[in-house]
C-alpha positions as CSV (number, residue, x, y, z in Angstrom):
1,M,0.0,0.0,-0.1
2,K,1.2,3.5,-0.8
3,K,1.6,6.1,1.9
4,I,0.0,9.5,1.6
5,M,0.8,12.7,3.2
6,L,-1.3,15.9,3.1
7,V,0.2,19.5,3.5
8,D,-2.4,22.2,3.8
9,D,-2.7,25.4,6.1
10,E,-6.6,25.0,6.5
11,I,-7.4,22.6,9.3
12,L,-11.0,22.0,7.9
13,T,-9.4,20.9,4.5
14,R,-7.1,18.5,6.2
15,E,-9.7,17.0,8.5
16,S,-12.2,16.7,5.5
17,I,-9.8,14.9,3.4
18,R,-8.4,12.8,6.2
19,N,-11.9,11.7,7.3
20,C,-13.9,11.4,4.0
21,V,-11.7,8.7,2.4
22,D,-11.6,5.1,3.3
23,W,-7.9,4.9,2.9
24,K,-7.0,1.3,3.6
25,S,-9.8,-0.3,1.4
26,N,-8.4,1.7,-1.6
27,G,-4.9,0.6,-1.0
28,F,-3.5,3.6,0.7
29,I,-2.0,4.5,4.3
30,Y,-2.7,8.0,5.5
31,C,0.4,8.6,7.4
32,G,-0.3,12.3,8.5
33,D,-0.4,15.9,7.6
34,A,1.3,19.2,8.1
35,A,0.1,22.8,8.2
36,D,2.9,24.3,5.8
37,G,5.9,23.2,3.7
38,E,8.5,24.0,6.4
39,M,6.7,21.7,9.0
40,A,6.3,19.1,6.3
41,L,9.9,18.6,5.3
42,P,11.1,16.7,8.5
43,L,7.9,14.7,8.5
44,I,8.5,13.6,4.9
45,E,12.0,12.5,5.9
46,E,10.7,10.6,8.9
47,W,7.5,9.0,7.1
48,S,8.8,8.4,3.6
49,P,5.6,8.9,1.9
50,Q,5.1,7.9,-1.7
51,I,2.6,10.6,-2.5
52,V,2.4,14.2,-1.2
53,I,-0.6,16.1,-1.5
54,T,0.0,19.9,-0.9
55,D,-1.9,23.2,-1.3
56,I,-0.1,26.0,-3.2
57,K,-0.8,29.0,-1.0
58,M,0.5,28.6,2.6
59,P,2.5,30.7,5.1
60,F,6.2,30.2,5.7
61,M,6.8,27.9,2.7
62,D,4.2,27.5,0.0
63,G,3.4,24.4,-2.0
64,L,5.6,25.3,-5.0
65,E,8.6,25.8,-2.8
66,L,8.0,22.5,-1.0
67,A,7.6,20.6,-4.4
68,S,10.8,22.0,-5.6
69,I,12.7,21.0,-2.7
70,V,11.0,17.5,-2.5
71,R,11.5,16.9,-6.3
72,K,15.4,17.4,-5.8
73,A,15.9,15.7,-2.6
74,Y,13.5,12.9,-3.0
75,P,12.8,12.4,-6.7
76,H,10.7,9.2,-6.3
77,I,8.0,11.0,-4.3
78,K,5.1,12.0,-6.4
79,I,3.4,15.4,-5.8
80,I,-0.2,16.4,-6.3
81,I,-1.0,20.1,-6.1
82,L,-4.3,21.2,-4.7
83,S,-5.1,25.0,-5.2
84,G,-8.1,27.3,-4.9
85,H,-6.5,29.6,-7.6
86,D,-7.7,28.9,-11.1
87,E,-4.9,30.7,-12.7
88,F,-2.5,29.5,-15.5
89,H,0.8,30.7,-14.2
90,Y,0.5,28.5,-11.0
91,A,-0.4,25.4,-13.0
92,Q,2.6,26.3,-15.5
93,Q,4.9,26.7,-12.5
94,A,3.8,23.4,-10.9
95,L,4.2,21.4,-14.2
96,R,7.7,23.0,-14.7
97,I,8.7,21.7,-11.3
98,G,7.5,18.2,-12.3
99,V,4.3,17.6,-10.2
100,E,2.2,14.8,-11.2
101,D,-1.2,16.7,-11.3
102,Y,-2.7,19.9,-10.5
103,C,-6.3,20.0,-9.5
104,L,-8.6,22.7,-8.1
105,K,-10.4,22.8,-4.6
106,P,-12.9,21.6,-3.6
107,V,-12.0,18.1,-4.6
108,G,-14.5,15.2,-3.9
109,S,-13.4,11.9,-2.2
110,T,-14.2,10.0,-5.4
111,D,-12.1,12.2,-7.7
112,L,-9.2,12.3,-5.1
113,I,-9.2,8.4,-5.0
114,E,-9.2,8.2,-8.8
115,L,-6.3,10.7,-9.0
116,L,-4.4,8.7,-6.3
117,Q,-4.9,5.4,-8.0
118,K,-3.8,6.9,-11.3
119,V,-0.5,8.0,-9.6
120,S,-0.2,4.7,-7.8
121,K,-0.1,2.9,-11.2
122,Q,2.3,5.3,-12.4
123,I,4.7,4.5,-9.5
124,D,4.2,0.7,-10.1
125,S,5.0,1.2,-13.7
126,E,8.1,3.2,-13.0
127,Q,9.2,0.7,-10.3
128,L,8.9,-2.2,-12.6
129,Q,10.7,-0.6,-15.4
130,K,13.6,0.2,-12.9
131,E,13.6,-3.5,-11.7
132,T,13.4,-4.8,-15.3
133,A,16.4,-2.6,-16.4
134,A,18.4,-3.7,-13.4
135,Y,17.7,-7.5,-14.3
136,T,20.0,-9.4,-16.4
137,K,19.0,-12.9,-17.8
138,D,21.3,-14.5,-15.1
139,K,19.7,-12.6,-12.3
140,L,16.3,-13.6,-13.4
141,L,17.1,-17.2,-13.5
142,S,19.0,-16.9,-10.1
143,D,15.9,-15.2,-8.4
144,M,13.5,-17.8,-9.8
145,C,15.9,-20.6,-8.3
146,G,16.0,-18.7,-5.1
147,G,12.1,-18.0,-4.9
148,L,12.7,-14.2,-4.8
149,I,10.4,-13.3,-7.8
150,N,6.7,-14.0,-8.4
151,T,5.4,-15.6,-11.5
152,S,3.8,-12.6,-13.2
153,K,6.9,-10.6,-12.8
154,A,9.3,-13.3,-13.9
155,I,7.1,-13.7,-17.0
156,E,7.2,-10.1,-17.8
157,I,11.0,-9.6,-17.3
158,A,11.7,-12.7,-19.4
159,A,9.6,-11.2,-22.2
160,N,12.1,-8.2,-22.4
161,Y,14.8,-10.8,-23.2
162,H,12.6,-12.8,-25.5
163,I,12.7,-15.8,-23.2
164,S,9.5,-18.0,-22.9
165,L,9.2,-19.5,-19.5
166,I,5.9,-21.1,-20.1
167,A,6.0,-24.9,-20.0
168,R,4.0,-27.6,-18.3
169,Y,6.9,-29.3,-16.5
170,Y,10.2,-27.9,-15.0
171,A,13.2,-29.2,-13.3
172,V,16.6,-27.6,-12.1
173,I,20.1,-29.2,-12.3
174,S,22.9,-27.9,-10.3
175,I,26.5,-28.9,-11.1
176,D,30.0,-28.1,-9.9
177,F,32.8,-28.7,-12.1
178,C,36.3,-29.6,-10.7
179,F,39.5,-29.5,-12.6
180,H,43.1,-30.2,-11.7
181,E,45.1,-27.2,-10.6
182,E,47.0,-26.7,-13.8
183,L,43.7,-26.4,-15.6
184,L,42.3,-23.6,-13.2
185,D,41.2,-21.0,-15.9
186,D,37.9,-19.7,-16.8
187,N,38.0,-21.1,-20.3
188,S,38.1,-24.6,-19.0
189,Y,35.0,-24.0,-16.9
190,K,33.2,-22.3,-19.8
191,L,33.9,-25.2,-22.1
192,A,32.7,-27.6,-19.5
193,A,29.5,-25.7,-19.2
194,E,29.0,-25.4,-22.9
195,Q,29.6,-29.1,-23.3
196,F,27.3,-30.2,-20.6
197,I,24.3,-28.1,-22.0
198,S,25.0,-29.6,-25.3
199,Y,24.1,-33.0,-24.1
200,F,20.4,-32.0,-23.5
201,Q,17.8,-33.6,-25.8
202,S,16.4,-31.4,-28.6
203,D,13.0,-31.9,-27.2
204,V,13.5,-30.1,-23.9
205,D,14.4,-26.4,-23.5
206,V,17.3,-25.3,-21.3
207,L,17.9,-22.0,-19.6
208,S,21.2,-21.7,-17.7
209,Y,23.4,-19.5,-15.7
210,R,26.7,-19.6,-13.8
211,P,26.5,-18.6,-10.2
212,S,30.3,-18.8,-9.9
213,R,33.2,-19.9,-12.2
214,S,32.9,-23.5,-11.4
215,E,29.2,-23.8,-11.0
216,L,26.3,-24.1,-13.7
217,V,22.7,-24.2,-12.9
218,C,20.2,-25.3,-15.6
219,L,16.4,-24.8,-15.7
220,V,15.1,-27.7,-17.9
221,K,11.6,-27.3,-19.2
222,S,9.2,-29.4,-21.4
223,N,5.6,-30.0,-22.1
224,N,6.1,-33.7,-21.8
225,E,6.6,-35.1,-18.5
226,H,7.9,-38.5,-19.7
227,V,10.4,-36.8,-21.9
228,L,11.7,-34.6,-19.1
229,Q,12.0,-37.8,-16.9
230,Q,13.9,-39.6,-19.4
231,C,16.2,-36.7,-20.1
232,L,17.1,-36.2,-16.3
233,A,17.4,-40.0,-15.9
234,E,19.9,-40.3,-18.7
235,L,22.0,-37.2,-18.2
236,P,24.5,-38.4,-15.6
237,Q,25.6,-41.3,-17.8
238,Q,25.4,-39.5,-21.2
239,T,27.8,-36.8,-19.8
240,K,30.4,-39.2,-18.3
241,P,32.4,-39.4,-21.6
242,M,32.5,-35.6,-21.9
243,L,33.7,-35.2,-18.3
244,Q,36.4,-37.8,-18.9
245,L,37.5,-36.3,-22.1
246,L,37.9,-32.8,-20.4
247,N,39.8,-34.5,-17.5
248,C,37.1,-33.0,-15.2
249,K,35.1,-34.2,-12.3
250,A,31.8,-32.9,-11.4
251,L,29.1,-32.9,-8.6
252,L,25.7,-33.3,-10.1
253,G,22.3,-32.5,-8.3
254,I,19.0,-33.1,-10.1
255,G,15.9,-31.4,-8.8
256,S,12.3,-32.6,-8.7
257,I,9.9,-32.2,-11.5
258,E,7.5,-29.4,-10.8
259,Q,4.5,-28.0,-12.6
260,R,4.6,-24.3,-11.6
261,L,7.1,-21.6,-12.2
262,Q,6.8,-20.7,-8.5
263,S,7.9,-24.2,-7.7
264,I,11.2,-23.9,-9.5
265,H,12.6,-22.9,-6.1
266,Q,11.6,-26.2,-4.7
267,S,13.4,-28.0,-7.5
268,Y,16.4,-26.0,-7.1
269,L,16.5,-26.8,-3.3
270,V,16.4,-30.5,-4.1
271,A,19.1,-30.3,-6.7
272,D,21.4,-28.1,-4.5
273,H,20.7,-30.7,-1.5
274,E,21.6,-33.6,-3.8
275,K,24.9,-31.8,-4.8
276,N,25.8,-30.9,-1.4
277,K,25.1,-34.5,-0.1
278,Q,27.7,-35.8,-2.8
279,R,30.2,-33.2,-1.7
280,L,29.8,-34.1,2.0
281,L,30.0,-37.9,1.1
282,Q,33.0,-37.3,-1.2
283,N,34.9,-35.3,1.5
284,S,34.3,-37.6,4.2
285,Q,35.4,-40.5,2.0
286,L,38.5,-38.6,1.1
287,E,39.1,-38.1,4.9
288,A,38.4,-41.6,5.7
289,N,40.9,-42.8,2.8
290,T,43.6,-40.4,4.4
291,F,43.1,-42.0,7.7
292,L,43.4,-45.4,6.1
293,Q,46.5,-44.6,4.2
294,N,48.2,-43.1,7.2
295,A,47.2,-45.7,9.7
296,T,49.7,-48.3,10.9
297,V,46.9,-50.7,11.4
298,Q,44.3,-51.7,8.9
299,Q,41.1,-49.8,9.9
300,P,37.8,-51.6,10.0
301,L,35.1,-51.0,7.3
302,I,31.2,-51.3,7.8
303,D,28.7,-52.7,5.5
304,R,26.7,-49.7,4.6
305,A,24.4,-51.5,2.1
306,K,23.4,-53.9,4.9
307,F,22.5,-50.9,7.1
308,I,20.6,-49.0,4.5
309,N,18.7,-52.2,3.7
310,F,17.9,-52.5,7.5
311,V,16.6,-49.0,7.4
312,K,14.1,-49.9,4.7
313,I,12.8,-53.3,5.9
314,G,14.2,-53.9,9.5
315,T,11.7,-54.4,12.6
316,T,11.9,-53.1,16.2
317,E,12.2,-56.8,17.2
318,Q,15.4,-57.1,15.4
319,L,16.8,-53.7,16.5
320,H,19.2,-54.8,19.4
321,E,20.4,-57.9,17.7
322,F,21.2,-56.1,14.4
323,S,23.1,-53.2,16.1
324,H,25.1,-55.7,18.0
325,A,26.0,-57.7,15.0
326,F,26.6,-54.8,13.0
327,C,29.1,-53.2,15.4
328,K,31.0,-56.4,15.8
329,D,33.4,-55.6,12.9
330,I,34.4,-52.4,14.6
331,E,35.0,-53.7,18.2
332,Q,38.7,-52.8,17.8
333,L,38.2,-49.4,16.6
334,S,39.8,-46.7,19.0
335,W,37.2,-43.9,19.2
336,S,39.4,-41.9,21.6
337,N,42.6,-42.1,19.5
338,S,41.2,-42.0,15.9
339,M,38.8,-39.8,14.0
340,Y,38.2,-42.5,11.6
341,G,35.0,-43.8,13.3
342,I,33.6,-40.2,13.2
343,Y,34.0,-39.9,9.3
344,L,32.7,-43.5,8.8
345,F,29.5,-42.9,10.9
346,N,29.0,-39.5,9.7
347,E,28.8,-40.9,6.1
348,L,26.5,-43.5,7.2
349,T,24.2,-40.9,8.8
350,L,24.1,-38.9,5.7
351,E,23.2,-41.8,3.5
352,A,20.5,-43.2,5.9
353,F,18.7,-39.7,6.1
354,H,19.0,-39.5,2.2
355,T,17.5,-42.9,2.0
356,A,14.6,-42.1,4.5
357,K,13.9,-38.9,2.6
358,Q,13.7,-40.6,-0.7
359,C,11.8,-43.7,0.4
360,F,9.5,-42.5,3.2
361,A,7.5,-39.5,4.2
362,D,8.9,-35.9,4.2
363,I,11.1,-35.4,7.1
364,P,10.4,-32.0,8.9
365,N,13.5,-30.1,9.9
366,C,15.8,-32.7,8.2
367,S,18.9,-30.4,8.2
368,E,18.5,-29.8,12.0
369,L,18.1,-33.5,12.6
370,V,21.1,-34.2,10.6
371,A,23.2,-31.8,12.4
372,Q,22.1,-33.1,15.8
373,M,22.9,-36.7,14.8
374,Q,26.3,-35.6,13.5
375,Q,27.0,-33.9,16.7
376,R,26.2,-37.1,18.6
377,V,28.6,-39.0,16.2
378,R,31.3,-36.6,17.4
379,E,30.7,-37.5,21.0
380,I,30.9,-41.2,20.7
381,N,33.9,-42.7,22.7
382,S,33.0,-46.3,23.1
383,L,31.5,-49.3,21.4
384,E,28.5,-49.1,23.7
385,Q,27.7,-45.6,22.8
386,C,28.1,-46.6,19.1
387,K,25.4,-49.3,19.4
388,S,23.1,-46.8,21.3
389,Y,23.6,-44.2,18.5
390,L,22.6,-46.7,15.8
391,I,19.4,-47.8,17.7
392,D,18.5,-44.1,18.2
393,L,19.2,-43.3,14.5
394,L,17.1,-46.3,13.3
395,S,14.3,-45.5,15.6
396,L,14.1,-41.9,14.5
397,L,14.1,-42.8,10.7
398,W,11.3,-45.6,11.3
399,Q,9.2,-42.9,12.5
400,W,9.0,-41.3,9.2
401,R,8.9,-45.0,7.6
402,S,5.8,-45.7,9.6
403,I,4.0,-42.3,8.7
404,G,4.8,-42.8,5.1
405,A,3.4,-46.4,4.9
406,N,0.2,-45.6,6.8
407,Q,-0.5,-42.2,5.2
408,Y,-0.4,-43.1,1.5
409,S,-1.2,-46.9,1.2
410,E,-4.7,-46.4,0.5
411,L,-4.1,-43.6,-2.0
412,I,-1.6,-45.8,-3.9
413,L,-3.9,-48.7,-4.0
414,R,-6.7,-46.6,-5.5
415,V,-4.3,-45.2,-8.0
416,K,-3.0,-48.6,-9.1
417,Q,-6.5,-50.0,-9.4
418,Y,-7.7,-47.1,-11.5
419,I,-4.7,-47.5,-13.8
420,T,-5.3,-51.2,-14.0
421,E,-8.7,-50.7,-14.9
422,H,-8.3,-47.7,-17.4
423,Y,-5.0,-48.4,-19.1
424,H,-6.6,-48.8,-22.4
425,N,-7.7,-45.1,-22.3
426,K,-5.3,-43.1,-24.5
427,Q,-6.1,-40.1,-22.4
428,L,-4.8,-41.6,-19.2
429,S,-2.3,-39.3,-17.6
430,L,-1.1,-37.9,-14.3
431,Q,-3.7,-35.2,-14.5
432,E,-6.6,-37.8,-15.3
433,V,-5.5,-39.9,-12.4
434,S,-5.0,-37.1,-9.9
435,R,-8.7,-35.9,-10.7
436,H,-10.0,-39.2,-9.8
437,V,-8.3,-39.7,-6.6
438,G,-8.9,-36.1,-5.6
439,V,-5.3,-34.8,-5.1
440,S,-3.2,-32.3,-7.0
441,P,-1.0,-33.7,-9.8
442,S,2.2,-32.5,-8.2
443,H,1.4,-34.0,-4.8
444,L,0.3,-37.4,-6.5
445,S,3.5,-37.4,-8.5
446,K,5.6,-37.0,-5.4
447,V,3.8,-39.3,-3.3
448,F,3.6,-42.1,-5.9
449,S,7.2,-41.9,-6.7
450,Q,8.2,-42.2,-3.0
451,E,5.8,-45.1,-2.3
452,A,5.9,-47.0,-5.5
453,K,9.6,-46.5,-6.1
454,Q,8.7,-45.5,-9.8
455,T,6.9,-42.6,-11.4
456,L,3.3,-42.7,-12.2
457,T,4.0,-42.5,-15.9
458,E,6.4,-45.5,-15.4
459,F,3.5,-47.5,-13.9
460,I,1.1,-46.7,-16.6
461,T,3.7,-47.7,-19.2
462,R,4.5,-50.9,-17.3
463,T,0.9,-51.9,-17.0
464,R,0.3,-51.3,-20.8
465,I,3.4,-53.1,-21.8
466,H,2.4,-56.1,-19.5
467,K,-0.9,-56.2,-21.1
468,A,0.6,-56.0,-24.7
469,M,3.1,-58.7,-23.8
470,E,0.1,-61.0,-22.9
471,L,-1.8,-60.1,-26.1
472,L,1.1,-60.8,-28.2
473,K,1.6,-64.2,-26.5
474,T,-2.1,-65.2,-26.5
475,T,-3.7,-63.7,-29.6
476,N,-3.3,-63.2,-33.3
477,S,-3.9,-59.6,-33.2
478,K,-1.8,-57.2,-35.3
479,T,0.5,-54.9,-33.7
480,F,-1.4,-51.8,-34.4
481,E,-4.4,-53.5,-32.9
482,I,-2.6,-54.4,-29.8
483,A,-1.3,-50.9,-29.6
484,Y,-4.8,-49.4,-29.7
485,E,-6.0,-51.9,-27.4
486,V,-3.5,-51.1,-24.6
487,G,-4.0,-47.2,-25.1
488,Y,-1.6,-46.2,-27.9
489,Q,-3.0,-44.7,-31.0
490,D,0.3,-44.4,-32.8
491,Q,1.8,-47.9,-33.7
492,H,5.3,-46.7,-34.3
493,Y,5.3,-45.0,-30.8
494,F,4.1,-48.1,-29.2
495,S,6.8,-50.3,-30.8
496,N,9.4,-47.6,-29.7
497,I,8.1,-47.8,-26.1
498,F,8.0,-51.7,-26.2
499,K,11.4,-51.9,-27.5
500,K,12.9,-49.5,-24.9
501,A,11.1,-51.5,-22.0
502,T,11.9,-55.0,-23.4
503,G,14.9,-54.7,-25.5
504,M,12.8,-56.2,-28.4
505,T,10.3,-55.0,-30.8
506,P,6.6,-56.5,-30.5
507,I,7.4,-58.9,-33.6
508,E,10.6,-60.0,-32.0
509,F,8.9,-60.7,-28.7
510,R,6.1,-62.7,-30.4
511,K,8.6,-64.8,-32.2
512,Q,10.7,-65.5,-29.2
513,G,7.9,-67.7,-27.7
514,S,8.0,-68.2,-24.1
515,A,11.6,-67.1,-23.5
516,M,10.4,-63.8,-21.9
517,T,7.0,-63.5,-20.0
518,A,5.4,-60.5,-18.3
519,E,6.2,-62.1,-15.0
520,T,9.8,-61.8,-15.6
521,F,9.6,-58.4,-17.0
522,Y,11.2,-55.7,-14.8
523,F,10.2,-52.2,-16.3
524,A,12.4,-49.9,-14.1
525,G,15.5,-51.4,-15.7
526,G,13.7,-52.9,-18.8
527,V,16.3,-52.4,-21.5
528,K,19.2,-53.5,-19.2
529,H,17.1,-56.6,-18.1
530,A,16.2,-57.6,-21.6
531,A,19.9,-57.2,-22.8
532,A,21.0,-59.3,-19.8
533,Q,18.7,-62.1,-21.0
534,K,19.9,-62.1,-24.5
535,T,23.6,-62.5,-23.3
């Protein structure tokens, strides 16, 4: 809301204007008034109004003198002149000074509000122009990732750079490049960034900026969720040869897929978290390796995979027995004389929290909890304290496992049942399913991925491919008929999807006989699984 100040030597005029307008409901704050220009100046400095309404004829300092001083000292303040003198030279002087408007007394409340709203729009327009002029493309993307700009403003500023931000799906990727010391020049980092961006598929749009010399942030957008998911999933493997060729290492964080511009910030936080987690794990591994190399006695190792698996499927009844057995391999570890155990369990804690966050319900205050548990690791000085720590860590993580399992099991069941019954519908999509179960598409996508360990689109495709495999084995229907029956109108698209999932075309699958069945089919790694069967 804009702040308004009134300057007039007539007390009745001040009271009339002050009391006849509903300032708040019209988007204004009446911050106060003064009887002449001289008394107004210190109040203007104190209150910082956006608009000053002033009479012309006043004692000590008239309105024109006040307007002249204010225009020079506070050029952003808009001035409206009120006058009982219908004389041209007054208006001429006012316009020369640069006031926004000049109107005659008496002025009604309706006319005054219309005038103020007109000036208010002018202030907004000038502010937007200043902000737009101050924005670069990099600052725009940075503020979007930082959640510092609203959607309408971002779109308006982007239009000035001829950038289209509109898409159905968005995701953020954050990457840090690391070269050897002899290659520490900006050209190396520029080349790595350019090469990395070139690996994106042509059917996704990429906007990027470099927060620092070694960092690159990419905003990837597409109107096809499946295409975007595939692009993000394949990117780490696709860019490996490039990084090896450049003799460069990288920390890569891939954010969540979001459906709103305002949610780009959330995707960025996920990407940044993943990247920082990699850095923490890498650093702690380097420290651990340093201790191993410098140790005179071989240090013990722990089975992290075993622990993470127990996080997922372990029970309270097995807790004490597991912690005792798990710690057996580190009985000889000296907690008081070596930092190795701290690095070992710090890494284990980070991976355990990451697993819980990915597989279970959202963990509130996750960063704070991780910091608390890491502090406890630093305080361990005996095997018994180590066992106690593991028990507490597992108990804490299982709270969210229990919440996640109970909270969404019914929803996931309804979703799977609906897809199983409607897989043949060519319009079946995340939006269609979300309407049926009564939750937002973004929430359903997140929950389904967490609980089902696959995206909803993958489950739809898996269901359709399973049915297609069954029809190929048990009927003489042509490929295009089967494609239509399982929800695909385009036979070529169906054949491509089928081959990508199974490693074979529909015709090759039918000819193979019973060597592969729907029961042995594993969609999440379909191509690799099929290739493994062939070899």
